[in-house]
FILO-414563 format. One record per residue (C-alpha): residue number from 1; residue in one letter; chain; x, z, y. Coordinates in nm, 4 decimals, always signed. Last residue first. Example, Ala and Ser with C-alpha at 12.3 -4.5 7.8 and 13.67 -1.06 7.14 Angstrom:
REM residues 2
+-----+---+---+----------+----------+----------+
!   k ! r ! c !       xx !       zz !       yy !
+-----+---+---+----------+----------+----------+
!   2 ! S ! A !  +1.3670 !  +0.7140 !  -0.1060 !
!   1 ! A ! A !  +1.2300 !  +0.7800 !  -0.4500 !
+-----+---+---+----------+----------+----------+
***
This chain:
REM residues 305
+-----+---+---+----------+----------+----------+
!   k ! r ! c !       xx !       zz !       yy !
+-----+---+---+----------+----------+----------+
! 305 ! L ! A !  +0.9788 !  -8.7271 ! +13.7825 !
! 304 ! A ! A !  +0.6789 !  -8.9671 ! +13.6840 !
! 303 ! P ! A !  +0.4425 !  -8.6803 ! +13.6282 !
! 302 ! V ! A !  +0.2012 !  -8.7435 ! +13.3523 !
! 301 ! E ! A !  -0.1609 !  -8.6913 ! +13.4393 !
! 300 ! R ! A !  -0.2911 !  -8.9350 ! +13.6386 !
! 299 ! L ! A !  -0.0900 !  -9.2543 ! +13.4941 !
! 298 ! L ! A !  -0.2101 !  -9.1469 ! +13.1321 !
! 297 ! W ! A !  -0.5408 !  -9.0664 ! +13.2310 !
! 296 ! Q ! A !  -0.5423 !  -9.4021 ! +13.3864 !
! 295 ! V ! A !  -0.4008 !  -9.5537 ! +13.0298 !
! 294 ! L ! A !  -0.6487 !  -9.2892 ! +12.8443 !
! 293 ! A ! A !  -0.9243 !  -9.4940 ! +13.0503 !
! 292 ! G ! A !  -0.8173 !  -9.8717 ! +12.9255 !
! 291 ! G ! A !  -0.7919 !  -9.7619 ! +12.5911 !
! 290 ! G ! A !  -1.1258 !  -9.6876 ! +12.5218 !
! 289 ! H ! A !  -1.2371 ! -10.0156 ! +12.3719 !
! 288 ! G ! A !  -1.4181 !  -9.8665 ! +12.0472 !
! 287 ! A ! A !  -1.3379 !  -9.8433 ! +11.7027 !
! 286 ! P ! A !  -1.1600 !  -9.4913 ! +11.7626 !
! 285 ! D ! A !  -1.4348 !  -9.3722 ! +11.9508 !
! 284 ! A ! A !  -1.3934 !  -8.9848 ! +12.0051 !
! 283 ! I ! A !  -1.0450 !  -9.0186 ! +11.9310 !
! 282 ! D ! A !  -1.0220 !  -9.2726 ! +12.1884 !
! 281 ! R ! A !  -0.8139 !  -9.5312 ! +12.1013 !
! 280 ! L ! A !  -0.4273 !  -9.6849 ! +12.2438 !
! 279 ! R ! A !  -0.2582 ! -10.0048 ! +12.1100 !
! 278 ! H ! A !  -0.4612 ! -10.2350 ! +12.3870 !
! 277 ! G ! A !  -0.4247 ! -10.0538 ! +12.6755 !
! 276 ! A ! A !  -0.0797 !  -9.9775 ! +12.6161 !
! 275 ! V ! A !  +0.1407 ! -10.2992 ! +12.7728 !
! 274 ! A ! A !  -0.1090 ! -10.4294 ! +12.9728 !
! 273 ! P ! A !  -0.1932 ! -10.1074 ! +13.1457 !
! 272 ! L ! A !  +0.1417 !  -9.9555 ! +13.1520 !
! 271 ! V ! A !  +0.2797 ! -10.2823 ! +13.3442 !
! 270 ! T ! A !  +0.2320 ! -10.1322 ! +13.6871 !
! 269 ! Q ! A !  +0.3160 !  -9.7803 ! +13.6115 !
! 268 ! V ! A !  +0.6087 !  -9.8596 ! +13.4143 !
! 267 ! D ! A !  +0.7542 ! -10.0683 ! +13.7206 !
! 266 ! E ! A !  +0.6333 !  -9.7990 ! +13.9810 !
! 265 ! P ! A !  +0.8986 !  -9.5476 ! +13.8138 !
! 264 ! L ! A !  +1.1623 !  -9.8368 ! +13.9450 !
! 263 ! V ! A !  +1.3545 ! -10.0390 ! +13.6854 !
! 262 ! H ! A !  +1.7220 ! -10.1413 ! +13.8480 !
! 261 ! D ! A !  +1.8767 ! -10.4889 ! +13.9447 !
! 260 ! R ! A !  +1.5884 ! -10.6004 ! +14.1598 !
! 259 ! G ! A !  +1.4409 ! -10.9408 ! +14.2577 !
! 258 ! A ! A !  +1.0692 ! -10.8313 ! +14.1970 !
! 257 ! L ! A !  +1.0613 ! -11.0857 ! +13.8733 !
! 256 ! L ! A !  +1.3668 ! -10.8978 ! +13.7450 !
! 255 ! A ! A !  +1.1954 ! -10.5627 ! +13.8558 !
! 254 ! W ! A !  +0.8493 ! -10.6883 ! +13.6624 !
! 253 ! A ! A !  +1.0895 ! -10.8104 ! +13.3414 !
! 252 ! R ! A !  +1.2584 ! -10.4401 ! +13.3035 !
! 251 ! A ! A !  +0.9046 ! -10.3067 ! +13.3388 !
! 250 ! A ! A !  +0.7810 ! -10.5171 ! +13.0464 !
! 249 ! A ! A !  +1.1184 ! -10.4270 ! +12.8378 !
! 248 ! L ! A !  +1.0350 ! -10.0503 ! +12.9042 !
! 247 ! L ! A !  +0.6796 ! -10.0928 ! +12.8140 !
! 246 ! A ! A !  +0.7520 ! -10.2813 ! +12.4462 !
! 245 ! L ! A !  +1.0211 ! -10.0615 ! +12.3426 !
! 244 ! S ! A !  +0.7673 !  -9.7867 ! +12.3819 !
! 243 ! G ! A !  +0.5144 !  -9.9816 ! +12.2070 !
! 242 ! R ! A !  +0.7458 ! -10.0609 ! +11.9044 !
! 241 ! P ! A !  +0.8011 !  -9.7332 ! +11.8846 !
! 240 ! S ! A !  +0.4406 !  -9.6632 ! +11.8417 !
! 239 ! L ! A !  +0.2016 !  -9.5509 ! +12.1056 !
! 238 ! G ! A !  -0.0298 !  -9.3131 ! +11.9983 !
! 237 ! L ! A !  -0.3454 !  -9.3748 ! +11.8239 !
! 236 ! A ! A !  -0.6740 !  -9.1510 ! +11.8048 !
! 235 ! F ! A !  -0.5954 !  -8.9853 ! +12.1331 !
! 234 ! T ! A !  -0.7940 !  -8.7117 ! +12.2812 !
! 233 ! A ! A !  -0.6002 !  -8.4867 ! +12.1092 !
! 232 ! Q ! A !  -0.3007 !  -8.4910 ! +12.3452 !
! 231 ! S ! A !  +0.0052 !  -8.5047 ! +12.1431 !
! 230 ! R ! A !  +0.1055 !  -8.8794 ! +12.0412 !
! 229 ! T ! A !  -0.0004 !  -9.0312 ! +12.3553 !
! 228 ! A ! A !  +0.1963 !  -8.7847 ! +12.5695 !
! 227 ! E ! A !  +0.4521 !  -8.8436 ! +12.3685 !
! 226 ! V ! A !  +0.4744 !  -9.1870 ! +12.4691 !
! 225 ! L ! A !  +0.3975 !  -9.1141 ! +12.8595 !
! 224 ! R ! A !  +0.6801 !  -8.8611 ! +12.8334 !
! 223 ! L ! A !  +0.9523 !  -9.0707 ! +12.6894 !
! 222 ! V ! A !  +0.8606 !  -9.3398 ! +12.9746 !
! 221 ! Y ! A !  +0.9671 !  -9.1038 ! +13.2394 !
! 220 ! D ! A !  +1.2422 !  -9.0142 ! +13.0689 !
! 219 ! V ! A !  +1.3859 !  -9.3794 ! +13.0431 !
! 218 ! V ! A !  +1.2855 !  -9.3573 ! +13.3991 !
! 217 ! A ! A !  +1.5204 !  -9.0521 ! +13.4860 !
! 216 ! E ! A !  +1.8091 !  -9.1964 ! +13.2627 !
! 215 ! S ! A !  +1.8135 !  -9.5144 ! +13.4937 !
! 214 ! A ! A !  +1.6764 !  -9.8538 ! +13.3453 !
! 213 ! H ! A !  +1.9266 ! -10.1192 ! +13.4611 !
! 212 ! I ! A !  +1.8362 ! -10.4562 ! +13.4268 !
! 211 ! R ! A !  +2.0726 ! -10.6144 ! +13.1438 !
! 210 ! P ! A !  +1.7656 ! -10.6365 ! +12.8923 !
! 209 ! V ! A !  +1.5928 ! -10.8916 ! +13.1537 !
! 208 ! E ! A !  +1.9209 ! -11.0826 ! +13.1760 !
! 207 ! A ! A !  +1.9109 ! -11.2861 ! +12.8353 !
! 206 ! Q ! A !  +1.5438 ! -11.3683 ! +12.9582 !
! 205 ! I ! A !  +1.6773 ! -11.5595 ! +13.2578 !
! 204 ! L ! A !  +1.9700 ! -11.7389 ! +13.0692 !
! 203 ! R ! A !  +1.7244 ! -11.8432 ! +12.8191 !
! 202 ! L ! A !  +1.5019 ! -12.0004 ! +13.0627 !
! 201 ! Q ! A !  +1.7965 ! -12.1487 ! +13.2730 !
! 200 ! A ! A !  +1.9154 ! -12.3232 ! +12.8959 !
! 199 ! H ! A !  +1.5856 ! -12.4408 ! +12.8487 !
! 198 ! D ! A !  +1.4804 ! -12.6039 ! +13.1531 !
! 197 ! L ! A !  +1.2876 ! -12.4181 ! +13.4367 !
! 196 ! L ! A !  +1.0586 ! -12.6032 ! +13.7180 !
! 195 ! P ! A !  +0.8873 ! -12.8236 ! +13.4849 !
! 194 ! E ! A !  +0.6555 ! -13.0250 ! +13.6223 !
! 193 ! L ! A !  +0.2218 ! -12.9587 ! +13.7329 !
! 192 ! R ! A !  +0.0607 ! -13.2753 ! +13.8403 !
! 191 ! P ! A !  -0.1291 ! -13.2950 ! +13.5345 !
! 190 ! L ! A !  -0.2459 ! -12.9384 ! +13.5455 !
! 189 ! Q ! A !  -0.4288 ! -12.9930 ! +13.8616 !
! 188 ! E ! A !  -0.7661 ! -13.1090 ! +13.6847 !
! 187 ! R ! A !  -0.7368 ! -12.8202 ! +13.4893 !
! 186 ! G ! A !  -0.7540 ! -12.6043 ! +13.7875 !
! 185 ! S ! A !  -1.0901 ! -12.7155 ! +13.8978 !
! 184 ! G ! A !  -1.1644 ! -12.8938 ! +14.2222 !
! 183 ! G ! A !  -1.0822 ! -12.8309 ! +14.5488 !
! 182 ! L ! A !  -1.3759 ! -12.7517 ! +14.7384 !
! 181 ! L ! A !  -1.5440 ! -12.5133 ! +14.4257 !
! 180 ! L ! A !  -1.1950 ! -12.3478 ! +14.3849 !
! 179 ! A ! A !  -1.1363 ! -12.2580 ! +14.7186 !
! 178 ! R ! A !  -1.4615 ! -12.1365 ! +14.7357 !
! 177 ! E ! A !  -1.3905 ! -11.9477 ! +14.3931 !
! 176 ! A ! A !  -1.0255 ! -11.8128 ! +14.5460 !
! 175 ! A ! A !  -1.2593 ! -11.6550 ! +14.8686 !
! 174 ! R ! A !  -1.4948 ! -11.5368 ! +14.6605 !
! 173 ! G ! A !  -1.2773 ! -11.3401 ! +14.4289 !
! 172 ! P ! A !  -1.2132 ! -11.4640 ! +14.1018 !
! 171 ! Y ! A !  -1.4237 ! -11.3457 ! +13.7985 !
! 170 ! G ! A !  -1.1792 ! -11.1241 ! +13.5280 !
! 169 ! L ! A !  -0.8423 ! -11.2424 ! +13.4148 !
! 168 ! S ! A !  -0.8028 ! -10.9684 ! +13.1387 !
! 167 ! L ! A !  -0.4526 ! -10.9177 ! +12.9821 !
! 166 ! R ! A !  -0.3194 ! -10.7750 ! +12.6602 !
! 165 ! M ! A !  +0.0527 ! -10.7314 ! +12.6764 !
! 164 ! L ! A !  +0.3541 ! -10.6898 ! +12.4084 !
! 163 ! F ! A !  +0.1391 ! -10.8290 ! +12.1472 !
! 162 ! R ! A !  +0.2819 ! -10.7294 ! +11.8147 !
! 161 ! D ! A !  +0.0438 ! -10.4008 ! +11.8424 !
! 160 ! L ! A !  -0.2698 ! -10.6047 ! +11.8272 !
! 159 ! Q ! A !  -0.1477 ! -10.7952 ! +11.5263 !
! 158 ! S ! A !  -0.0887 ! -10.4160 ! +11.2951 !
! 157 ! E ! A !  -0.3937 ! -10.2865 ! +11.4838 !
! 156 ! P ! A !  -0.6265 ! -10.5145 ! +11.3238 !
! 155 ! L ! A !  -0.8122 ! -10.8040 ! +11.5405 !
! 154 ! A ! A !  -1.1732 ! -10.7621 ! +11.5709 !
! 153 ! F ! A !  -1.3597 ! -11.0412 ! +11.3907 !
! 152 ! T ! A !  -1.6043 ! -11.2481 ! +11.6363 !
! 151 ! G ! A !  -1.9126 ! -11.4460 ! +11.5551 !
! 150 ! G ! A !  -2.1041 ! -11.2675 ! +11.7995 !
! 149 ! Q ! A !  -2.0078 ! -11.1442 ! +12.1123 !
! 148 ! S ! A !  -1.9759 ! -10.7645 ! +12.1552 !
! 147 ! I ! A !  -1.5704 ! -10.8115 ! +12.0649 !
! 146 ! P ! A !  -1.5169 ! -10.9684 ! +12.3625 !
! 145 ! N ! A !  -1.3818 ! -11.3460 ! +12.3331 !
! 144 ! Q ! A !  -0.9978 ! -11.3730 ! +12.2455 !
! 143 ! T ! A !  -0.7116 ! -11.5938 ! +12.3915 !
! 142 ! A ! A !  -0.4336 ! -11.5627 ! +12.2468 !
! 141 ! I ! A !  -0.0608 ! -11.6570 ! +12.4093 !
! 140 ! V ! A !  +0.2298 ! -11.7168 ! +12.1566 !
! 139 ! F ! A !  +0.5833 ! -11.7627 ! +12.2372 !
! 138 ! F ! A !  +0.8817 ! -11.9628 ! +12.0814 !
! 137 ! P ! A !  +1.1694 ! -11.9900 ! +12.2282 !
! 136 ! E ! A !  +1.3262 ! -12.0914 ! +12.0524 !
! 135 ! P ! A !  +1.1524 ! -12.3166 ! +11.7754 !
! 134 ! L ! A !  +1.0134 ! -12.1462 ! +11.4653 !
! 133 ! P ! A !  +1.2397 ! -12.1091 ! +11.1530 !
! 132 ! R ! A !  +1.1404 ! -12.2160 ! +10.7492 !
! 131 ! T ! A !  +1.1619 ! -12.0009 ! +10.4905 !
! 130 ! A ! A !  +1.0600 ! -12.1363 ! +10.1767 !
! 129 ! G ! A !  +0.8516 ! -11.9898 !  +9.8818 !
! 128 ! E ! A !  +0.5132 ! -12.1998 !  +9.9653 !
! 127 ! I ! A !  +0.5699 ! -12.1182 ! +10.3526 !
! 126 ! T ! A !  +0.7413 ! -11.8572 ! +10.4827 !
! 125 ! V ! A !  +0.7092 ! -11.8155 ! +10.8681 !
! 124 ! Q ! A !  +0.9790 ! -11.7530 ! +11.1190 !
! 123 ! G ! A !  +1.0464 ! -11.6068 ! +11.4456 !
! 122 ! E ! A !  +1.0562 ! -11.2970 ! +11.3116 !
! 121 ! E ! A !  +0.7534 ! -11.0622 ! +11.4797 !
! 120 ! M ! A !  +0.5070 ! -11.3073 ! +11.6143 !
! 119 ! A ! A !  +0.5582 ! -11.5811 ! +11.3144 !
! 118 ! E ! A !  +0.5451 ! -11.3217 ! +11.0612 !
! 117 ! L ! A !  +0.1855 ! -11.1883 ! +11.1923 !
! 116 ! L ! A !  +0.0460 ! -11.5429 ! +11.2494 !
! 115 ! A ! A !  -0.0938 ! -11.6036 ! +10.9484 !
! 114 ! S ! A !  -0.2732 ! -11.2754 ! +10.9501 !
! 113 ! Q ! A !  -0.5284 ! -11.4403 ! +11.1954 !
! 112 ! S ! A !  -0.6060 ! -11.6861 ! +10.9157 !
! 111 ! K ! A !  -0.6583 ! -11.4112 ! +10.6616 !
! 110 ! P ! A !  -0.8542 ! -11.1725 ! +10.9119 !
! 109 ! T ! A !  -1.1223 ! -11.4433 ! +10.9345 !
! 108 ! A ! A !  -1.1411 ! -11.6882 ! +11.2349 !
! 107 ! R ! A !  -1.3384 ! -11.6303 ! +11.5721 !
! 106 ! N ! A !  -1.0860 ! -11.3623 ! +11.6699 !
! 105 ! I ! A !  -0.8168 ! -11.5961 ! +11.7757 !
! 104 ! E ! A !  -1.0534 ! -11.7701 ! +12.0400 !
! 103 ! D ! A !  -0.7495 ! -11.9906 ! +12.1145 !
! 102 ! A ! A !  -0.4123 ! -11.9451 ! +11.9699 !
! 101 ! L ! A !  -0.2087 ! -12.1241 ! +12.2078 !
! 100 ! L ! A !  +0.1181 ! -12.1883 ! +12.0926 !
!  99 ! L ! A !  +0.4408 ! -12.2330 ! +12.3275 !
!  98 ! E ! A !  +0.7325 ! -12.3667 ! +12.1844 !
!  97 ! A ! A !  +0.5885 ! -12.5311 ! +11.8933 !
!  96 ! F ! A !  +0.6103 ! -12.5129 ! +11.5323 !
!  95 ! V ! A !  +0.2764 ! -12.2977 ! +11.4825 !
!  94 ! P ! A !  +0.0750 ! -12.6469 ! +11.5087 !
!  93 ! G ! A !  +0.1653 ! -12.7211 ! +11.1569 !
!  92 ! P ! A !  +0.4366 ! -12.8877 ! +10.9834 !
!  91 ! H ! A !  +0.4147 ! -13.1472 ! +10.7266 !
!  90 ! F ! A !  +0.6291 ! -13.0532 ! +10.4148 !
!  89 ! V ! A !  +0.7152 ! -13.3670 ! +10.2149 !
!  88 ! F ! A !  +0.6724 ! -13.3270 !  +9.8166 !
!  87 ! Q ! A !  +0.8130 ! -13.6005 !  +9.6127 !
!  86 ! G ! A !  +0.7718 ! -13.8901 !  +9.4769 !
!  85 ! S ! A !  +0.9546 ! -14.0509 !  +9.7392 !
!  84 ! D ! A !  +0.6815 ! -14.3723 !  +9.7552 !
!  83 ! R ! A !  +0.4488 ! -14.1437 !  +9.6532 !
!  82 ! D ! A !  +0.4893 ! -13.8885 !  +9.9083 !
!  81 ! F ! A !  +0.2920 ! -13.5424 !  +9.7676 !
!  80 ! V ! A !  +0.1757 ! -13.3336 ! +10.0908 !
!  79 ! S ! A !  +0.3152 ! -13.0381 ! +10.1494 !
!  78 ! T ! A !  +0.1484 ! -12.7796 ! +10.4290 !
!  77 ! G ! A !  +0.1256 ! -12.6514 ! +10.7664 !
!  76 ! L ! A !  +0.1519 ! -12.3044 ! +10.9119 !
!  75 ! I ! A !  -0.1667 ! -12.2750 ! +11.1152 !
!  74 ! D ! A !  -0.4045 ! -12.5240 ! +10.9317 !
!  73 ! G ! A !  -0.2581 ! -12.3758 ! +10.6245 !
!  72 ! P ! A !  -0.3833 ! -12.0459 ! +10.7044 !
!  71 ! L ! A !  -0.6827 ! -12.1815 ! +10.7070 !
!  70 ! L ! A !  -0.9677 ! -12.1738 ! +10.9797 !
!  69 ! D ! A !  -1.3175 ! -12.2129 ! +10.8847 !
!  68 ! S ! A !  -1.4125 ! -11.9033 ! +11.0889 !
!  67 ! T ! A !  -1.2711 ! -12.0922 ! +11.3970 !
!  66 ! F ! A !  -0.9298 ! -12.0302 ! +11.5749 !
!  65 ! Q ! A !  -0.9252 ! -12.3487 ! +11.8122 !
!  64 ! I ! A !  -0.5117 ! -12.4038 ! +11.7930 !
!  63 ! R ! A !  -0.3155 ! -12.5395 ! +12.0892 !
!  62 ! Q ! A !  +0.0252 ! -12.6588 ! +12.0940 !
!  61 ! F ! A !  +0.2763 ! -12.6789 ! +12.3551 !
!  60 ! S ! A !  +0.6307 ! -12.7778 ! +12.4033 !
!  59 ! L ! A !  +0.7916 ! -12.6004 ! +12.6831 !
!  58 ! G ! A !  +0.9193 ! -12.6796 ! +13.0096 !
!  57 ! L ! A !  +0.8643 ! -12.3219 ! +13.1895 !
!  56 ! V ! A !  +0.6313 ! -12.4897 ! +13.4614 !
!  55 ! K ! A !  +0.4512 ! -12.7274 ! +13.1846 !
!  54 ! A ! A !  +0.3524 ! -12.4315 ! +12.9166 !
!  53 ! L ! A !  +0.3109 ! -12.1861 ! +13.2271 !
!  52 ! A ! A !  +0.0316 ! -12.4214 ! +13.3238 !
!  51 ! H ! A !  -0.1343 ! -12.4680 ! +12.9999 !
!  50 ! S ! A !  -0.1677 ! -12.1131 ! +12.8893 !
!  49 ! L ! A !  -0.3195 ! -12.0306 ! +13.2145 !
!  48 ! T ! A !  -0.5420 ! -12.3128 ! +13.2113 !
!  47 ! T ! A !  -0.6424 ! -12.1537 ! +12.8806 !
!  46 ! K ! A !  -0.7468 ! -11.8386 ! +13.0235 !
!  45 ! G ! A !  -0.9398 ! -11.9869 ! +13.3182 !
!  44 ! M ! A !  -1.2390 ! -11.7460 ! +13.3211 !
!  43 ! G ! A !  -1.4793 ! -12.0166 ! +13.1241 !
!  42 ! P ! A !  -1.5111 ! -11.7936 ! +12.8125 !
!  41 ! L ! A !  -1.5513 ! -11.4220 ! +12.8760 !
!  40 ! D ! A !  -1.1975 ! -11.1951 ! +12.8515 !
!  39 ! E ! A !  -0.9344 ! -11.1171 ! +12.6517 !
!  38 ! I ! A !  -0.5787 ! -11.2458 ! +12.7157 !
!  37 ! L ! A !  -0.3113 ! -11.1468 ! +12.4328 !
!  36 ! L ! A !  +0.0162 ! -11.2205 ! +12.5460 !
!  35 ! H ! A !  +0.3347 ! -11.2345 ! +12.3157 !
!  34 ! G ! A !  +0.6832 ! -11.0714 ! +12.4183 !
!  33 ! R ! A !  +0.9960 ! -11.2174 ! +12.4851 !
!  32 ! A ! A !  +1.0687 ! -11.0184 ! +12.8135 !
!  31 ! L ! A !  +1.0298 ! -11.3080 ! +12.9839 !
!  30 ! L ! A !  +0.7203 ! -11.4113 ! +12.8254 !
!  29 ! C ! A !  +0.5594 ! -11.0636 ! +12.9084 !
!  28 ! A ! A !  +0.6883 ! -11.0885 ! +13.2780 !
!  27 ! L ! A !  +0.5268 ! -11.4753 ! +13.3552 !
!  26 ! A ! A !  +0.1907 ! -11.2896 ! +13.1691 !
!  25 ! L ! A !  +0.2337 ! -11.0081 ! +13.4308 !
!  24 ! R ! A !  +0.2736 ! -11.2485 ! +13.7214 !
!  23 ! V ! A !  +0.0100 ! -11.4543 ! +13.6583 !
!  22 ! Q ! A !  -0.2314 ! -11.1682 ! +13.6129 !
!  21 ! T ! A !  -0.1307 ! -10.9913 ! +13.9608 !
!  20 ! E ! A !  -0.1567 ! -11.3572 ! +14.1478 !
!  19 ! K ! A !  -0.5062 ! -11.4191 ! +14.0044 !
!  18 ! G ! A !  -0.6713 ! -11.5562 ! +14.3469 !
!  17 ! L ! A !  -0.6336 ! -11.9161 ! +14.2029 !
!  16 ! L ! A !  -0.5040 ! -12.0306 ! +13.8936 !
!  15 ! V ! A !  -0.3788 ! -12.3613 ! +13.9511 !
!  14 ! G ! A !  -0.1451 ! -12.3141 ! +14.2606 !
!  13 ! D ! A !  -0.1071 ! -11.9716 ! +14.1238 !
!  12 ! V ! A !  +0.0717 ! -12.1635 ! +13.8564 !
!  11 ! A ! A !  +0.2672 ! -12.3434 ! +14.0857 !
!  10 ! K ! A !  +0.3705 ! -12.0410 ! +14.3153 !
!   9 ! L ! A !  +0.4554 ! -11.7981 ! +14.0174 !
!   8 ! C ! A !  +0.7015 ! -12.0881 ! +13.8684 !
!   7 ! A ! A !  +0.8504 ! -12.1065 ! +14.2589 !
!   6 ! N ! A !  +0.9248 ! -11.7428 ! +14.2460 !
!   5 ! L ! A !  +1.1007 ! -11.7799 ! +13.9604 !
!   4 ! R ! A !  +1.3179 ! -12.0580 ! +14.0627 !
!   3 ! D ! A !  +1.3934 ! -11.8798 ! +14.3915 !
!   2 ! H ! A !  +1.4923 ! -11.5458 ! +14.1647 !
!   1 ! M ! A !  +1.7234 ! -11.7361 ! +13.9602 !
+-----+---+---+----------+----------+----------+
***
């Protein structure tokens, strides 16, 4: 199992150069059955990372370009009258994929953004009074541009909370960008990627994540972190129970990728910025992006033991 996961990481690292930590976090997010939000400037490799993960995990892939005129039916699907049968026939939308890339999700209106809420939480969608299950596994990787850019709509807290992690790729280092310039773009290498896991293997690994042992000391550390976000006056919003569950699940997946059968406090600290940063708000700037500074405060002030 560990060898196959390392092979997946190596394959994606070969496409997205110099972003080993972000790639490992993204894979940990999917192994923990979470959804991933990637926020960054255009051209940083967000779409390439999504394609590469779908390829190596052997998942069917669909991409939706979110725009201001996108309708919920464009995501979920719609029924069309069939003259031959005399009945309405449902045509599934792109949400019926194992890995869905919601590209530039914050360029769509809140109504279209909310079309994904049931899918992300329940693994199903309700359309025209009928509930339809989504494929298993089902992952959403959403990308968004910084909210300071024009034509964007901020994601509401209810939707942000459904993303297990939020990542930022950032600019590549000099060596990685030099290799990129000499070797061509990562997108050109995508067709050469082969599936390294099948569905049965992926489900087996996902089932292993909750079995990674978290001692009482580690659970108490998670509780101290969560309680600090709810009790300290500088936090406008504390972590919800969904957030605390996400933190422990992500730490377990990170430990699994490291080849361990138990969680260390360092695992919690490593995944905390990605899990908690988008869930926290500074009381002095509740509409801003103070989550990163609050996470650093937690890491500095809350004792691990």
